[in-house]
N, CA, C, O and the ligand as a Tripos MOL2 file, in Angstrom:
@<TRIPOS>MOLECULE
protein
  225   223    57     0     0
PROTEIN
NO_CHARGES

@<TRIPOS>ATOM
      1 N         -27.2980    3.5430  -12.3760 N.3       1 MET1
      2 CA        -26.3990    3.5500  -11.2250 C.3       1 MET1
      3 C         -25.3420    4.6380  -11.3750 C.2       1 MET1
      4 O         -24.4940    4.5560  -12.2630 O.2       1 MET1
      5 N         -25.3810    5.6140  -10.5540 N.am      2 ALA2
      6 CA        -24.4050    6.7020  -10.6120 C.3       2 ALA2
      7 C         -23.4510    6.5800   -9.4360 C.2       2 ALA2
      8 O         -23.3380    7.4750   -8.5990 O.2       2 ALA2
      9 N         -22.7840    5.4690   -9.4010 N.am      3 LYS3
     10 CA        -21.8850    5.2320   -8.2710 C.3       3 LYS3
     11 C         -20.4510    5.5860   -8.6510 C.2       3 LYS3
     12 O         -19.9390    5.1670   -9.6890 O.2       3 LYS3
     13 N         -19.8320    6.3520   -7.7980 N.am      4 LYS4
     14 CA        -18.4470    6.7550   -8.0650 C.3       4 LYS4
     15 C         -17.5000    5.5820   -7.7960 C.2       4 LYS4
     16 O         -17.7650    4.7030   -6.9760 O.2       4 LYS4
     17 N         -16.4110    5.6150   -8.5110 N.am      5 LYS5
     18 CA        -15.3890    4.5870   -8.2970 C.3       5 LYS5
     19 C         -14.5670    4.9540   -7.0700 C.2       5 LYS5
     20 O         -13.6700    5.7960   -7.1300 O.2       5 LYS5
     21 N         -14.8830    4.3220   -5.9850 N.am      6 SER6
     22 CA        -14.1180    4.6040   -4.7710 C.3       6 SER6
     23 C         -13.8210    3.3000   -4.0680 C.2       6 SER6
     24 O         -14.6200    2.3630   -4.0880 O.2       6 SER6
     25 N         -12.6860    3.2600   -3.4600 N.am      7 LYS7
     26 CA        -12.2840    2.0420   -2.7460 C.3       7 LYS7
     27 C         -12.5290    2.2250   -1.2680 C.2       7 LYS7
     28 O         -11.6080    2.2080   -0.4510 O.2       7 LYS7
     29 N         -13.7630    2.3960   -0.9560 N.am      8 ARG8
     30 CA        -14.1030    2.5460    0.4580 C.3       8 ARG8
     31 C         -14.5810    1.2160    1.0190 C.2       8 ARG8
     32 O         -15.3060    0.4620    0.3700 O.2       8 ARG8
     33 N         -14.1630    0.9640    2.2050 N.am      9 GLU9
     34 CA        -14.5040   -0.3110    2.8220 C.3       9 GLU9
     35 C         -14.9270   -0.0830    4.2640 C.2       9 GLU9
     36 O         -14.3400    0.7310    4.9770 O.2       9 GLU9
     37 N         -15.9310   -0.7980    4.6720 N.am     10 ASN10
     38 CA        -16.3580   -0.6890    6.0680 C.3      10 ASN10
     39 C         -15.3730   -1.4370    6.9560 C.2      10 ASN10
     40 O         -15.0150   -2.5830    6.6860 O.2      10 ASN10
     41 N         -14.9530   -0.7800    7.9960 N.am     11 VAL11
     42 CA        -13.9880   -1.3770    8.9180 C.3      11 VAL11
     43 C         -14.4810   -1.1840   10.3520 C.2      11 VAL11
     44 O         -15.3750   -0.3840   10.6270 O.2      11 VAL11
     45 N         -13.8790   -1.9310   11.2300 N.am     12 TRP12
     46 CA        -14.1600   -1.7900   12.6520 C.3      12 TRP12
     47 C         -13.0570   -0.9800   13.3100 C.2      12 TRP12
     48 O         -11.8970   -1.0010   12.8980 O.2      12 TRP12
     49 N         -13.4640   -0.2730   14.3410 N.am     13 LEU13
     50 CA        -12.4760    0.3690   15.2060 C.3      13 LEU13
     51 C         -12.3980   -0.4750   16.4740 C.2      13 LEU13
     52 O         -13.3350   -0.5410   17.2690 O.2      13 LEU13
     53 N         -11.2560   -1.1090   16.6260 N.am     14 GLU14
     54 CA        -11.0970   -2.0730   17.7090 C.3      14 GLU14
     55 C         -10.2930   -1.4720   18.8520 C.2      14 GLU14
     56 O          -9.2440   -0.8620   18.6430 O.2      14 GLU14
     57 N         -10.7980   -1.6550   20.0450 N.am     15 CYS15
     58 CA        -10.1050   -1.1740   21.2360 C.3      15 CYS15
     59 C          -8.7890   -1.9270   21.3920 C.2      15 CYS15
     60 O          -8.7630   -3.1560   21.3370 O.2      15 CYS15
     61 N          -7.7040   -1.1970   21.5850 N.am     16 SER16
     62 CA         -6.4000   -1.8570   21.7100 C.3      16 SER16
     63 C          -6.2100   -2.4470   23.1060 C.2      16 SER16
     64 O          -5.2500   -3.1840   23.3340 O.2      16 SER16
     65 N          -7.0890   -2.1420   24.0240 N.am     17 GLN17
     66 CA         -6.9620   -2.6590   25.3840 C.3      17 GLN17
     67 C          -7.7080   -3.9860   25.5410 C.2      17 GLN17
     68 O          -7.1190   -4.9940   25.9300 O.2      17 GLN17
     69 N          -9.0120   -3.9770   25.2350 N.am     18 CYS18
     70 CA         -9.8190   -5.1650   25.4930 C.3      18 CYS18
     71 C         -10.2710   -5.8450   24.2060 C.2      18 CYS18
     72 O         -10.9910   -6.8430   24.2570 O.2      18 CYS18
     73 N          -9.8600   -5.3190   23.0540 N.am     19 LYS19
     74 CA        -10.1580   -5.9160   21.7500 C.3      19 LYS19
     75 C         -11.6400   -5.9000   21.3990 C.2      19 LYS19
     76 O         -12.0800   -6.6260   20.5080 O.2      19 LYS19
     77 N         -12.3900   -5.0920   22.0840 N.am     20 ASP20
     78 CA        -13.7810   -4.9280   21.7160 C.3      20 ASP20
     79 C         -13.8790   -4.0880   20.4490 C.2      20 ASP20
     80 O         -13.1320   -3.1270   20.2660 O.2      20 ASP20
     81 N         -14.8010   -4.4600   19.5880 N.am     21 ARG21
     82 CA        -15.0340   -3.6640   18.3810 C.3      21 ARG21
     83 C         -16.1980   -2.7320   18.6410 C.2      21 ARG21
     84 O         -17.3630   -3.1230   18.5690 O.2      21 ARG21
     85 N         -15.8630   -1.5090   18.9400 N.am     22 ASN22
     86 CA        -16.8730   -0.5840   19.4350 C.3      22 ASN22
     87 C         -17.4790    0.2890   18.3580 C.2      22 ASN22
     88 O         -18.6090    0.7550   18.5040 O.2      22 ASN22
     89 N         -16.7550    0.5170   17.2890 N.am     23 TYR23
     90 CA        -17.2460    1.4400   16.2760 C.3      23 TYR23
     91 C         -17.0430    0.8540   14.8950 C.2      23 TYR23
     92 O         -16.1440    0.0490   14.6540 O.2      23 TYR23
     93 N         -17.9240    1.2950   13.9870 N.am     24 ARG24
     94 CA        -17.7650    0.9020   12.6020 C.3      24 ARG24
     95 C         -17.6740    2.1650   11.7630 C.2      24 ARG24
     96 O         -18.4240    3.1170   11.9750 O.2      24 ARG24
     97 N         -16.7650    2.1680   10.8240 N.am     25 THR25
     98 CA        -16.5900    3.3290    9.9760 C.3      25 THR25
     99 C         -16.1580    2.8580    8.5980 C.2      25 THR25
    100 O         -15.9840    1.6610    8.3680 O.2      25 THR25
    101 N         -15.9890    3.7910    7.6940 N.am     26 SER26
    102 CA        -15.5130    3.4200    6.3630 C.3      26 SER26
    103 C         -14.2560    4.2080    6.0580 C.2      26 SER26
    104 O         -14.1610    5.3980    6.3580 O.2      26 SER26
    105 N         -13.2860    3.5220    5.4530 N.am     27 VAL27
    106 CA        -12.0130    4.1640    5.1300 C.3      27 VAL27
    107 C         -11.6840    3.9240    3.6690 C.2      27 VAL27
    108 O         -12.2180    3.0090    3.0420 O.2      27 VAL27
    109 N         -10.8080    4.7470    3.1380 N.am     28 ASN28
    110 CA        -10.3360    4.5870    1.7780 C.3      28 ASN28
    111 C          -9.1830    3.6000    1.7540 C.2      28 ASN28
    112 O          -8.1370    3.8440    2.3560 O.2      28 ASN28
    113 N          -9.3720    2.4890    1.0620 N.am     29 VAL29
    114 CA         -8.3460    1.4460    1.0640 C.3      29 VAL29
    115 C          -7.6470    1.3510   -0.2980 C.2      29 VAL29
    116 O          -7.0630    0.3210   -0.6360 O.2      29 VAL29
    117 N          -7.7160    2.4290   -1.0640 N.am     30 ALA30
    118 CA         -7.1120    2.4170   -2.3980 C.3      30 ALA30
    119 C          -5.6140    2.1750   -2.3250 C.2      30 ALA30
    120 O          -5.0440    1.5280   -3.2040 O.2      30 ALA30
    121 N          -4.9800    2.6840   -1.2940 N.am     31 GLU31
    122 CA         -3.5310    2.5080   -1.1390 C.3      31 GLU31
    123 C          -3.2390    1.7440    0.1330 C.2      31 GLU31
    124 O          -2.3270    2.0980    0.8800 O.2      31 GLU31
    125 N          -3.9880    0.7240    0.3770 N.am     32 GLY32
    126 CA         -3.7730   -0.0820    1.5690 C.3      32 GLY32
    127 C          -4.5640    0.4380    2.7450 C.2      32 GLY32
    128 O          -5.0870    1.5520    2.7230 O.2      32 GLY32
    129 N          -4.6410   -0.3800    3.7640 N.am     33 THR33
    130 CA         -5.3950    0.0090    4.9550 C.3      33 THR33
    131 C          -4.6780    1.1310    5.6780 C.2      33 THR33
    132 O          -3.4950    1.0060    5.9950 O.2      33 THR33
    133 N          -5.3730    2.2230    5.9440 N.am     34 PRO34
    134 CA         -4.7440    3.2980    6.7090 C.3      34 PRO34
    135 C          -4.4210    2.8580    8.1240 C.2      34 PRO34
    136 O          -5.1630    2.0950    8.7430 O.2      34 PRO34
    137 N          -3.3050    3.3530    8.6190 N.am     35 LYS35
    138 CA         -2.9010    3.0080    9.9840 C.3      35 LYS35
    139 C          -3.3900    4.1090   10.9190 C.2      35 LYS35
    140 O          -2.6440    4.9980   11.3290 O.2      35 LYS35
    141 N          -4.6540    4.0070   11.2300 N.am     36 LEU36
    142 CA         -5.2380    5.0490   12.0610 C.3      36 LEU36
    143 C          -5.2890    4.6080   13.5120 C.2      36 LEU36
    144 O          -5.5570    3.4480   13.8250 O.2      36 LEU36
    145 N          -5.0280    5.5540   14.3740 N.am     37 LYS37
    146 CA         -5.2160    5.3170   15.7980 C.3      37 LYS37
    147 C          -6.0780    6.4430   16.3300 C.2      37 LYS37
    148 O          -5.7280    7.6190   16.2320 O.2      37 LYS37
    149 N          -7.2000    6.0630   16.8900 N.am     38 LEU38
    150 CA         -8.1330    7.0740   17.3490 C.3      38 LEU38
    151 C          -8.4550    6.8640   18.8140 C.2      38 LEU38
    152 O          -8.6130    5.7370   19.2830 O.2      38 LEU38
    153 N          -8.5460    7.9560   19.5120 N.am     39 LYS39
    154 CA         -8.9810    7.8960   20.9060 C.3      39 LYS39
    155 C         -10.4950    7.8680   20.9200 C.2      39 LYS39
    156 O         -11.1590    8.8390   20.5570 O.2      39 LYS39
    157 N         -11.0240    6.7380   21.3460 N.am     40 LYS40
    158 CA        -12.4740    6.5820   21.3870 C.3      40 LYS40
    159 C         -12.8990    6.0770   22.7500 C.2      40 LYS40
    160 O         -12.1100    5.5130   23.5070 O.2      40 LYS40
    161 N         -14.1580    6.2950   23.0350 N.am     41 PHE41
    162 CA        -14.6890    5.8350   24.3100 C.3      41 PHE41
    163 C         -15.0140    4.3530   24.2300 C.2      41 PHE41
    164 O         -15.7550    3.9200   23.3480 O.2      41 PHE41
    165 N         -14.4640    3.5860   25.1440 N.am     42 CYS42
    166 CA        -14.7350    2.1620   25.2010 C.3      42 CYS42
    167 C         -15.8000    1.9100   26.2520 C.2      42 CYS42
    168 O         -15.6390    2.2630   27.4210 O.2      42 CYS42
    169 N         -16.8860    1.2970   25.8190 N.am     43 ARG43
    170 CA        -18.0050    1.0720   26.7380 C.3      43 ARG43
    171 C         -17.6450    0.0570   27.8110 C.2      43 ARG43
    172 O         -18.0420    0.1910   28.9680 O.2      43 ARG43
    173 N         -16.8970   -0.9480   27.4190 N.am     44 ARG44
    174 CA        -16.5800   -2.0020   28.3940 C.3      44 ARG44
    175 C         -15.7330   -1.4610   29.5400 C.2      44 ARG44
    176 O         -15.9530   -1.7760   30.7100 O.2      44 ARG44
    177 N         -14.7410   -0.6240   29.1590 N.am     45 GLU45
    178 CA        -13.8450   -0.1090   30.1940 C.3      45 GLU45
    179 C         -14.3090    1.2370   30.7450 C.2      45 GLU45
    180 O         -13.8010    1.7290   31.7530 O.2      45 GLU45
    181 N         -15.2820    1.8120   30.0590 N.am     46 ARG46
    182 CA        -15.8600    3.0960   30.4550 C.3      46 ARG46
    183 C         -14.7920    4.1770   30.5550 C.2      46 ARG46
    184 O         -14.7680    4.9700   31.4960 O.2      46 ARG46
    185 N         -13.9140    4.1870   29.5620 N.am     47 LYS47
    186 CA        -12.9170    5.2490   29.4790 C.3      47 LYS47
    187 C         -12.4450    5.3610   28.0390 C.2      47 LYS47
    188 O         -12.7800    4.5260   27.1990 O.2      47 LYS47
    189 N         -11.6630    6.3990   27.7590 N.am     48 HIS48
    190 CA        -11.1560    6.5810   26.4130 C.3      48 HIS48
    191 C          -9.8720    5.7690   26.2200 C.2      48 HIS48
    192 O          -8.9450    5.8370   27.0280 O.2      48 HIS48
    193 N          -9.8450    5.0100   25.1390 N.am     49 THR49
    194 CA         -8.6650    4.2180   24.8290 C.3      49 THR49
    195 C          -8.3250    4.3940   23.3570 C.2      49 THR49
    196 O          -9.0980    4.9800   22.5980 O.2      49 THR49
    197 N          -7.1630    3.8830   22.9570 N.am     50 VAL50
    198 CA         -6.7690    3.9320   21.5580 C.3      50 VAL50
    199 C          -7.4880    2.8280   20.7950 C.2      50 VAL50
    200 O          -7.4810    1.6660   21.2030 O.2      50 VAL50
    201 N          -8.1010    3.2030   19.6960 N.am     51 HIS51
    202 CA         -8.7730    2.2310   18.8360 C.3      51 HIS51
    203 C          -8.0550    2.1640   17.5070 C.2      51 HIS51
    204 O          -7.6440    3.1820   16.9510 O.2      51 HIS51
    205 N          -7.9120    0.9500   17.0070 N.am     52 LYS52
    206 CA         -7.2360    0.7610   15.7330 C.3      52 LYS52
    207 C          -8.2000    0.1700   14.7170 C.2      52 LYS52
    208 O          -9.1930   -0.4640   15.0730 O.2      52 LYS52
    209 N          -7.8920    0.3880   13.4630 N.am     53 ILE53
    210 CA         -8.7390   -0.1310   12.3830 C.3      53 ILE53
    211 C          -8.5170   -1.6300   12.2330 C.2      53 ILE53
    212 O          -7.3910   -2.1260   12.2450 O.2      53 ILE53
    213 N          -9.6350   -2.3260   12.0910 N.am     54 ARG54
    214 CA         -9.5710   -3.7630   11.8730 C.3      54 ARG54
    215 C         -10.4930   -4.0920   10.6930 C.2      54 ARG54
    216 O         -11.7080   -3.9070   10.7610 O.2      54 ARG54
    217 N          -9.8920   -4.5760    9.6320 N.am     55 ARG55
    218 CA        -10.7160   -4.9270    8.4710 C.3      55 ARG55
    219 C         -11.4140   -6.2550    8.7200 C.2      55 ARG55
    220 O         -10.9520   -7.1040    9.4820 O.2      55 ARG55
    221 N         -12.5300   -6.3930    8.0520 N.am     56 LYS56
    222 CA        -13.3380   -7.5950    8.2420 C.3      56 LYS56
    223 C         -12.6430   -8.8220    7.6580 C.2      56 LYS56
    224 O         -13.1800   -9.9280    7.7270 O.2      56 LYS56
    225 ZN        -11.6930   -1.4360   25.6220 Zn       57 ZN57
@<TRIPOS>BOND
     1     1     2 1
     2     2     3 1
     3     3     4 2
     4     3     5 am
     5     5     6 1
     6     6     7 1
     7     7     8 2
     8     7     9 am
     9     9    10 1
    10    10    11 1
    11    11    12 2
    12    11    13 am
    13    13    14 1
    14    14    15 1
    15    15    16 2
    16    15    17 am
    17    17    18 1
    18    18    19 1
    19    19    20 2
    20    19    21 am
    21    21    22 1
    22    22    23 1
    23    23    24 2
    24    23    25 am
    25    25    26 1
    26    26    27 1
    27    27    28 2
    28    27    29 am
    29    29    30 1
    30    30    31 1
    31    31    32 2
    32    31    33 am
    33    33    34 1
    34    34    35 1
    35    35    36 2
    36    35    37 am
    37    37    38 1
    38    38    39 1
    39    39    40 2
    40    39    41 am
    41    41    42 1
    42    42    43 1
    43    43    44 2
    44    43    45 am
    45    45    46 1
    46    46    47 1
    47    47    48 2
    48    47    49 am
    49    49    50 1
    50    50    51 1
    51    51    52 2
    52    51    53 am
    53    53    54 1
    54    54    55 1
    55    55    56 2
    56    55    57 am
    57    57    58 1
    58    58    59 1
    59    59    60 2
    60    59    61 am
    61    61    62 1
    62    62    63 1
    63    63    64 2
    64    63    65 am
    65    65    66 1
    66    66    67 1
    67    67    68 2
    68    67    69 am
    69    69    70 1
    70    70    71 1
    71    71    72 2
    72    71    73 am
    73    73    74 1
    74    74    75 1
    75    75    76 2
    76    75    77 am
    77    77    78 1
    78    78    79 1
    79    79    80 2
    80    79    81 am
    81    81    82 1
    82    82    83 1
    83    83    84 2
    84    83    85 am
    85    85    86 1
    86    86    87 1
    87    87    88 2
    88    87    89 am
    89    89    90 1
    90    90    91 1
    91    91    92 2
    92    91    93 am
    93    93    94 1
    94    94    95 1
    95    95    96 2
    96    95    97 am
    97    97    98 1
    98    98    99 1
    99    99   100 2
   100    99   101 am
   101   101   102 1
   102   102   103 1
   103   103   104 2
   104   103   105 am
   105   105   106 1
   106   106   107 1
   107   107   108 2
   108   107   109 am
   109   109   110 1
   110   110   111 1
   111   111   112 2
   112   111   113 am
   113   113   114 1
   114   114   115 1
   115   115   116 2
   116   115   117 am
   117   117   118 1
   118   118   119 1
   119   119   120 2
   120   119   121 am
   121   121   122 1
   122   122   123 1
   123   123   124 2
   124   123   125 am
   125   125   126 1
   126   126   127 1
   127   127   128 2
   128   127   129 am
   129   129   130 1
   130   130   131 1
   131   131   132 2
   132   131   133 am
   133   133   134 1
   134   134   135 1
   135   135   136 2
   136   135   137 am
   137   137   138 1
   138   138   139 1
   139   139   140 2
   140   139   141 am
   141   141   142 1
   142   142   143 1
   143   143   144 2
   144   143   145 am
   145   145   146 1
   146   146   147 1
   147   147   148 2
   148   147   149 am
   149   149   150 1
   150   150   151 1
   151   151   152 2
   152   151   153 am
   153   153   154 1
   154   154   155 1
   155   155   156 2
   156   155   157 am
   157   157   158 1
   158   158   159 1
   159   159   160 2
   160   159   161 am
   161   161   162 1
   162   162   163 1
   163   163   164 2
   164   163   165 am
   165   165   166 1
   166   166   167 1
   167   167   168 2
   168   167   169 am
   169   169   170 1
   170   170   171 1
   171   171   172 2
   172   171   173 am
   173   173   174 1
   174   174   175 1
   175   175   176 2
   176   175   177 am
   177   177   178 1
   178   178   179 1
   179   179   180 2
   180   179   181 am
   181   181   182 1
   182   182   183 1
   183   183   184 2
   184   183   185 am
   185   185   186 1
   186   186   187 1
   187   187   188 2
   188   187   189 am
   189   189   190 1
   190   190   191 1
   191   191   192 2
   192   191   193 am
   193   193   194 1
   194   194   195 1
   195   195   196 2
   196   195   197 am
   197   197   198 1
   198   198   199 1
   199   199   200 2
   200   199   201 am
   201   201   202 1
   202   202   203 1
   203   203   204 2
   204   203   205 am
   205   205   206 1
   206   206   207 1
   207   207   208 2
   208   207   209 am
   209   209   210 1
   210   210   211 1
   211   211   212 2
   212   211   213 am
   213   213   214 1
   214   214   215 1
   215   215   216 2
   216   215   217 am
   217   217   218 1
   218   218   219 1
   219   219   220 2
   220   219   221 am
   221   221   222 1
   222   222   223 1
   223   223   224 2
@<TRIPOS>SUBSTRUCTURE
     1 MET1         2 RESIDUE 1 A MET
     2 ALA2         6 RESIDUE 1 A ALA
     3 LYS3        10 RESIDUE 1 A LYS
     4 LYS4        14 RESIDUE 1 A LYS
     5 LYS5        18 RESIDUE 1 A LYS
     6 SER6        22 RESIDUE 1 A SER
     7 LYS7        26 RESIDUE 1 A LYS
     8 ARG8        30 RESIDUE 1 A ARG
     9 GLU9        34 RESIDUE 1 A GLU
    10 ASN10       38 RESIDUE 1 A ASN
    11 VAL11       42 RESIDUE 1 A VAL
    12 TRP12       46 RESIDUE 1 A TRP
    13 LEU13       50 RESIDUE 1 A LEU
    14 GLU14       54 RESIDUE 1 A GLU
    15 CYS15       58 RESIDUE 1 A CYS
    16 SER16       62 RESIDUE 1 A SER
    17 GLN17       66 RESIDUE 1 A GLN
    18 CYS18       70 RESIDUE 1 A CYS
    19 LYS19       74 RESIDUE 1 A LYS
    20 ASP20       78 RESIDUE 1 A ASP
    21 ARG21       82 RESIDUE 1 A ARG
    22 ASN22       86 RESIDUE 1 A ASN
    23 TYR23       90 RESIDUE 1 A TYR
    24 ARG24       94 RESIDUE 1 A ARG
    25 THR25       98 RESIDUE 1 A THR
    26 SER26      102 RESIDUE 1 A SER
    27 VAL27      106 RESIDUE 1 A VAL
    28 ASN28      110 RESIDUE 1 A ASN
    29 VAL29      114 RESIDUE 1 A VAL
    30 ALA30      118 RESIDUE 1 A ALA
    31 GLU31      122 RESIDUE 1 A GLU
    32 GLY32      126 RESIDUE 1 A GLY
    33 THR33      130 RESIDUE 1 A THR
    34 PRO34      134 RESIDUE 1 A PRO
    35 LYS35      138 RESIDUE 1 A LYS
    36 LEU36      142 RESIDUE 1 A LEU
    37 LYS37      146 RESIDUE 1 A LYS
    38 LEU38      150 RESIDUE 1 A LEU
    39 LYS39      154 RESIDUE 1 A LYS
    40 LYS40      158 RESIDUE 1 A LYS
    41 PHE41      162 RESIDUE 1 A PHE
    42 CYS42      166 RESIDUE 1 A CYS
    43 ARG43      170 RESIDUE 1 A ARG
    44 ARG44      174 RESIDUE 1 A ARG
    45 GLU45      178 RESIDUE 1 A GLU
    46 ARG46      182 RESIDUE 1 A ARG
    47 LYS47      186 RESIDUE 1 A LYS
    48 HIS48      190 RESIDUE 1 A HIS
    49 THR49      194 RESIDUE 1 A THR
    50 VAL50      198 RESIDUE 1 A VAL
    51 HIS51      202 RESIDUE 1 A HIS
    52 LYS52      206 RESIDUE 1 A LYS
    53 ILE53      210 RESIDUE 1 A ILE
    54 ARG54      214 RESIDUE 1 A ARG
    55 ARG55      218 RESIDUE 1 A ARG
    56 LYS56      222 RESIDUE 1 A LYS
    57 ZN57       225 GROUP 0 **** ****
């Protein structure tokens, strides 16, 4: 096993408008959950909204 020591965790990108979890990504959580806000396309609302990271 040649796995690097990394604190990566799979997280959801949750729409801040309708709370839909539209995307899944991985972030480095070595120093806590990053406070990311990303403009992503929300399928339910069919427009771009702010998505925030939501850990499982
Ligand atoms: Zn939405």
